[in-house]
N, CA, C and O of each residue as an XYZ file, in Angstrom:
440
protein
N       0.848     -1.187      0.000
C       0.000      0.000      0.000
C       0.886      1.242      0.000
O       1.832      1.332      0.783
N       0.586      2.186     -0.866
C       1.401      3.390     -0.961
C       0.896      4.459      0.005
O      -0.265      4.446      0.417
N       1.791      5.384      0.359
C       1.422      6.441      1.293
C       1.006      7.709      0.544
O       1.015      7.762     -0.685
N       0.643      8.724      1.325
C       0.105      9.963      0.761
C       1.093     10.650     -0.177
O       0.683     11.180     -1.209
N       2.374     10.655      0.153
C       3.378     11.315     -0.693
C       3.606     10.514     -1.965
O       3.727     11.083     -3.049
N       3.664      9.200     -1.834
C       3.886      8.343     -3.008
C       2.767      8.504     -4.037
O       2.997      8.352     -5.236
N       1.552      8.811     -3.566
C       0.416      8.975     -4.479
C       0.256     10.414     -4.980
O      -0.560     10.673     -5.865
N       1.023     11.341     -4.423
C       0.884     12.756     -4.805
C       1.444     12.995     -6.209
O       2.224     12.198     -6.730
N       1.029     14.103     -6.799
C       1.554     14.543     -8.090
C       3.080     14.617     -8.009
O       3.611     15.049     -6.986
N       3.805     14.204     -9.067
C       5.268     14.249     -9.037
C       5.838     15.640     -8.702
O       6.870     15.734     -8.037
N       5.192     16.696     -9.147
C       5.661     18.053     -8.814
C       5.564     18.287     -7.308
O       6.453     18.899     -6.716
N       4.486     17.800     -6.685
C       4.333     17.957     -5.237
C       5.289     17.038     -4.477
O       5.699     17.366     -3.364
N       5.646     15.902     -5.058
C       6.660     15.040     -4.440
C       7.998     15.781     -4.367
O       8.728     15.658     -3.384
N       8.316     16.554     -5.419
C       9.565     17.343     -5.420
C       9.498     18.452     -4.374
O      10.490     18.719     -3.695
N       8.345     19.098     -4.235
C       8.169     20.138     -3.210
C       8.362     19.507     -1.828
O       9.032     20.079     -0.968
N       7.773     18.329     -1.622
C       7.910     17.646     -0.333
C       9.378     17.291     -0.066
O       9.861     17.473      1.052
N      10.081     16.793     -1.067
C      11.497     16.438     -0.894
C      12.314     17.665     -0.483
O      13.191     17.573      0.376
N      12.026     18.799     -1.093
C      12.707     20.044     -0.755
C      12.371     20.472      0.681
O      13.250     20.894      1.432
N      11.100     20.359      1.047
C      10.669     20.685      2.405
C      11.343     19.772      3.421
O      11.846     20.243      4.441
N      11.356     18.471      3.151
C      11.952     17.506      4.079
C      13.439     17.782      4.269
O      13.943     17.733      5.391
N      14.138     18.071      3.179
C      15.573     18.380      3.274
C      15.793     19.623      4.147
O      16.700     19.647      4.980
N      14.969     20.645      3.953
C      15.095     21.872      4.745
C      14.820     21.596      6.219
O      15.537     22.097      7.086
N      13.796     20.809      6.508
C      13.435     20.499      7.895
C      14.530     19.672      8.563
O      14.815     19.862      9.745
N      15.141     18.764      7.822
C      16.199     17.930      8.394
C      17.430     18.748      8.769
O      18.255     18.294      9.561
N      17.563     19.950      8.206
C      18.680     20.818      8.586
C      18.487     21.395      9.990
O      19.431     21.937     10.564
N      17.277     21.286     10.553
C      16.994     21.794     11.895
C      17.497     20.865     12.985
O      17.735     21.297     14.113
N      17.659     19.589     12.653
C      18.074     18.577     13.624
C      17.425     17.257     13.279
O      16.832     17.121     12.209
N      17.527     16.272     14.175
C      16.927     14.962     13.902
C      15.412     15.066     13.717
O      14.717     15.708     14.504
N      14.922     14.424     12.666
C      13.496     14.448     12.340
C      13.035     13.022     12.071
O      13.686     12.270     11.347
N      11.904     12.666     12.665
C      11.264     11.381     12.395
C      10.101     11.646     11.446
O       9.251     12.498     11.704
N      10.080     10.901     10.345
C       9.032     11.046      9.336
C       8.058      9.874      9.481
O       8.442      8.714      9.330
N       6.798     10.191      9.774
C       5.767      9.158      9.892
C       4.781      9.328      8.748
O       3.892     10.178      8.798
N       4.949      8.507      7.715
C       4.073      8.584      6.545
C       2.817      7.779      6.773
O       2.866      6.628      7.208
N       1.699      8.392      6.477
C       0.415      7.715      6.614
C      -0.329      7.701      5.305
O       0.176      8.166      4.283
N      -1.528      7.168      5.340
C      -2.348      7.030      4.145
C      -2.768      8.389      3.570
O      -2.870      8.541      2.353
N      -3.013      9.390      4.454
C      -3.483     10.684      3.971
C      -2.569     11.850      4.306
O      -2.769     12.957      3.807
N      -1.563     11.615      5.149
C      -0.695     12.717      5.547
C       0.639     12.183      6.055
O       0.848     10.976      6.180
N       1.537     13.131      6.344
C       2.837     12.805      6.930
C       2.973     13.659      8.180
O       2.651     14.847      8.166
N       3.451     13.049      9.265
C       3.760     13.785     10.479
C       5.268     13.816     10.633
O       5.930     12.779     10.583
N       5.810     15.023     10.822
C       7.237     15.161     11.093
C       7.394     15.500     12.569
O       6.739     16.408     13.081
N       8.274     14.759     13.253
C       8.455     14.910     14.690
C       9.913     15.179     15.038
O      10.821     14.668     14.383
N      10.131     15.986     16.073
C      11.412     16.009     16.762
C      11.158     15.074     17.942
O      11.324     13.863     17.799
N      10.764     15.594     19.095
C      10.212     14.710     20.127
C       8.722     14.565     19.901
O       8.194     13.455     19.843
N       8.048     15.699     19.773
C       6.626     15.694     19.452
C       6.433     16.129     18.013
O       7.353     16.643     17.377
N       5.229     15.920     17.509
C       4.932     16.328     16.138
C       4.916     17.839     16.011
O       4.226     18.523     16.766
N       5.680     18.365     15.050
C       5.735     19.816     14.847
C       5.199     20.244     13.489
O       4.953     21.429     13.265
N       5.015     19.279     12.570
C       4.545     19.628     11.236
C       3.744     18.477     10.641
O       4.214     17.342     10.564
N       2.514     18.803     10.220
C       1.711     17.862      9.463
C       1.721     18.297      8.007
O       1.595     19.484      7.707
N       1.870     17.341      7.104
C       1.878     17.626      5.666
C       0.747     16.827      5.036
O       0.729     15.597      5.085
N      -0.202     17.557      4.442
C      -1.374     16.934      3.845
C      -1.379     17.214      2.344
O      -1.712     18.324      1.928
N      -1.011     16.219      1.518
C      -1.046     16.426      0.070
C      -2.479     16.589     -0.423
O      -3.348     15.772     -0.116
N      -2.716     17.641     -1.184
C      -3.991     17.875     -1.861
C      -3.717     17.710     -3.356
O      -2.581     17.425     -3.737
N      -4.708     17.879     -4.195
C      -4.433     17.647     -5.623
C      -3.581     18.766     -6.218
O      -2.905     18.535     -7.220
N      -3.587     19.972     -5.640
C      -2.850     21.091     -6.228
C      -1.815     21.727     -5.299
O      -1.170     22.704     -5.677
N      -1.648     21.182     -4.080
C      -0.706     21.781     -3.131
C      -0.412     20.812     -1.998
O      -1.025     19.751     -1.883
N       0.545     21.205     -1.166
C       0.745     20.555      0.128
C       0.185     21.502      1.173
O       0.585     22.665      1.235
N      -0.734     21.021      1.993
C      -1.275     21.825      3.084
C      -0.453     21.503      4.323
O      -0.506     20.389      4.846
N       0.304     22.487      4.785
C       1.118     22.301      5.974
C       0.335     22.731      7.201
O      -0.394     23.723      7.163
N       0.484     21.989      8.286
C      -0.058     22.378      9.579
C       1.120     22.474     10.539
O       1.650     21.465     11.006
N       1.514     23.705     10.818
C       2.673     23.979     11.665
C       2.172     24.167     13.094
O       1.254     24.955     13.327
N       2.762     23.456     14.053
C       2.369     23.564     15.452
C       3.131     24.730     16.085
O       4.361     24.769     16.059
N       2.378     25.683     16.657
C       3.004     26.845     17.301
C       2.359     27.094     18.657
O       1.351     26.480     19.007
N       2.962     28.009     19.415
C       2.370     28.424     20.689
C       1.748     29.814     20.576
O       1.399     30.427     21.584
N       1.612     30.307     19.342
C       0.982     31.609     19.082
C       0.427     31.609     17.651
O       0.888     30.859     16.791
N      -0.556     32.455     17.424
C      -1.108     32.587     16.071
C      -0.111     33.353     15.206
O       0.486     34.330     15.659
N       0.067     32.918     13.984
C       0.928     33.622     13.025
C       0.007     34.273     12.003
O      -0.838     33.611     11.401
N       0.176     35.550     11.820
C      -0.600     36.284     10.823
C       0.343     36.695      9.696
O       1.269     37.478      9.905
N       0.104     36.172      8.530
C       0.917     36.506      7.355
C       0.069     36.223      6.122
O      -0.889     35.452      6.181
N       0.423     36.842      5.021
C      -0.354     36.699      3.786
C      -0.466     35.238      3.355
O      -1.503     34.828      2.834
N       0.573     34.458      3.562
C       0.552     33.073      3.088
C      -0.104     32.097      4.059
O      -0.273     30.925      3.723
N      -0.473     32.545      5.240
C      -1.181     31.697      6.199
C      -2.655     31.649      5.788
O      -3.315     32.684      5.698
N      -3.163     30.437      5.540
C      -4.539     30.298      5.066
C      -5.535     30.120      6.201
O      -6.716     30.428      6.041
N      -5.067     29.622      7.357
C      -5.973     29.389      8.480
C      -5.141     29.194      9.736
O      -4.015     28.699      9.674
N      -5.703     29.587     10.885
C      -5.087     29.330     12.183
C      -6.131     28.648     13.048
O      -7.187     29.218     13.325
N      -5.836     27.425     13.475
C      -6.746     26.669     14.344
C      -6.191     26.632     15.755
O      -5.117     26.070     15.972
N      -6.898     27.220     16.733
C      -6.464     27.012     18.121
C      -6.825     25.582     18.525
O      -7.983     25.183     18.410
N      -5.847     24.811     18.995
C      -6.121     23.424     19.379
C      -6.125     23.242     20.890
O      -6.626     22.235     21.389
N      -5.571     24.205     21.625
C      -5.641     24.224     23.085
C      -5.295     25.649     23.516
O      -5.126     26.537     22.680
N      -5.193     25.853     24.818
C      -4.903     27.201     25.323
C      -3.556     27.721     24.826
O      -3.380     28.927     24.651
N      -2.606     26.812     24.600
C      -1.265     27.252     24.218
C      -0.739     26.603     22.935
O       0.468     26.605     22.691
N      -1.632     26.052     22.120
C      -1.192     25.431     20.869
C      -2.105     25.849     19.730
O      -3.323     25.949     19.880
N      -1.477     26.091     18.582
C      -2.191     26.462     17.365
C      -1.670     25.611     16.217
O      -0.506     25.210     16.209
N      -2.525     25.341     15.262
C      -2.103     24.773     13.978
C      -2.219     25.903     12.960
O      -3.307     26.414     12.696
N      -1.085     26.275     12.402
C      -1.019     27.341     11.408
C      -0.922     26.672     10.038
O       0.017     25.920      9.775
N      -1.889     26.945      9.172
C      -1.949     26.306      7.854
C      -1.278     27.187      6.793
O      -1.539     28.386      6.695
N      -0.410     26.554      6.009
C       0.278     27.224      4.905
C       0.226     26.281      3.708
O       0.490     25.086      3.839
N      -0.117     26.827      2.538
C      -0.143     26.035      1.303
C       1.206     26.147      0.590
O       1.746     27.244      0.441
N       1.742     25.017      0.156
C       2.965     25.005     -0.657
C       2.622     24.453     -2.030
O       1.993     23.403     -2.157
N       3.050     25.185     -3.059
C       2.822     24.747     -4.434
C       4.144     24.517     -5.152
O       4.258     23.613     -5.980
N       5.146     25.338     -4.834
C       6.449     25.241     -5.515
C       7.584     25.117     -4.505
O       7.441     25.463     -3.333
N       8.716     24.614     -4.994
C       9.891     24.455     -4.144
C      10.414     25.791     -3.623
O      10.952     25.852     -2.518
N      10.261     26.865     -4.408
C      10.809     28.150     -3.952
C      10.018     28.745     -2.788
O      10.473     29.695     -2.152
N       8.828     28.188     -2.504
C       8.076     28.625     -1.328
C       8.665     28.074     -0.021
O       8.276     28.500      1.067
N       9.593     27.137     -0.133
C      10.346     26.669      1.032
C      11.461     27.700      1.233
O      12.602     27.489      0.822
N      11.108     28.809      1.870
C      11.997     29.972      1.960
C      12.348     30.299      3.415
O      11.983     29.563      4.332
N      13.058     31.405      3.612
C      13.527     31.793      4.945
C      12.369     32.033      5.912
O      12.459     31.669      7.084
N      11.281     32.640      5.432
C      10.137     32.891      6.315
C       9.555     31.572      6.819
O       9.340     31.403      8.019
N       9.302     30.640      5.905
C       8.750     29.341      6.284
C       9.712     28.606      7.211
O       9.289     28.025      8.210
N      10.999     28.629      6.886
C      11.972     27.937      7.732
C      12.035     28.538      9.130
O      12.274     27.816     10.099
N      11.827     29.836      9.250
C      11.766     30.462     10.570
C      10.611     29.902     11.384
O      10.771     29.585     12.563
N       9.456     29.781     10.757
C       8.291     29.209     11.450
C       8.534     27.752     11.816
O       8.165     27.310     12.904
N       9.159     27.001     10.901
C       9.432     25.592     11.166
C      10.463     25.426     12.267
O      10.370     24.488     13.059
N      11.450     26.321     12.335
C      12.437     26.304     13.427
C      11.738     26.508     14.774
O      12.025     25.802     15.740
N      10.815     27.481     14.833
C      10.047     27.710     16.066
C       9.275     26.452     16.465
O       9.292     26.042     17.626
N       8.601     25.848     15.493
C       7.789     24.657     15.757
C       8.668     23.499     16.209
O       8.324     22.777     17.146
N       9.808     23.324     15.536
C      10.739     22.253     15.877
C      11.229     22.428     17.313
O      11.217     21.483     18.103
N      11.658     23.644     17.639
C      12.179     23.920     18.983
C      11.085     23.757     20.044
O      11.354     23.268     21.141
N       9.860     24.162     19.720
C       8.746     24.046     20.652
C       8.487     22.595     21.028
O       8.178     22.294     22.181
N       8.610     21.703     20.064
C       8.271     20.300     20.298
C       9.489     19.416     20.591
O       9.355     18.200     20.734
N      10.664     20.021     20.678
C      11.891     19.243     20.939
C      11.985     18.814     22.401
O      12.950     18.156     22.790
């Protein structure tokens, strides 16, 4: 049985590979591939990746709401945790701003 990334569009597989490489530069990362999504963990899960037909929907775990043009939604999941949603379509969207948010999430869950 194939996982969510294996079934994604080849262009989105390349975006995911670029994202994974960038995230691995933060430190040790455990990749848990599932049928519909991927969870990336340091100690706890800090990033959910949900392949859609035209993008990767990222769910970044934070301790505060992030307001930015590229943030599509912010879900409060508890008093001190939020899921910040960001859509990725191209590899160049894996940029310094996104990596800053991912560094925060990684450190929060380490």
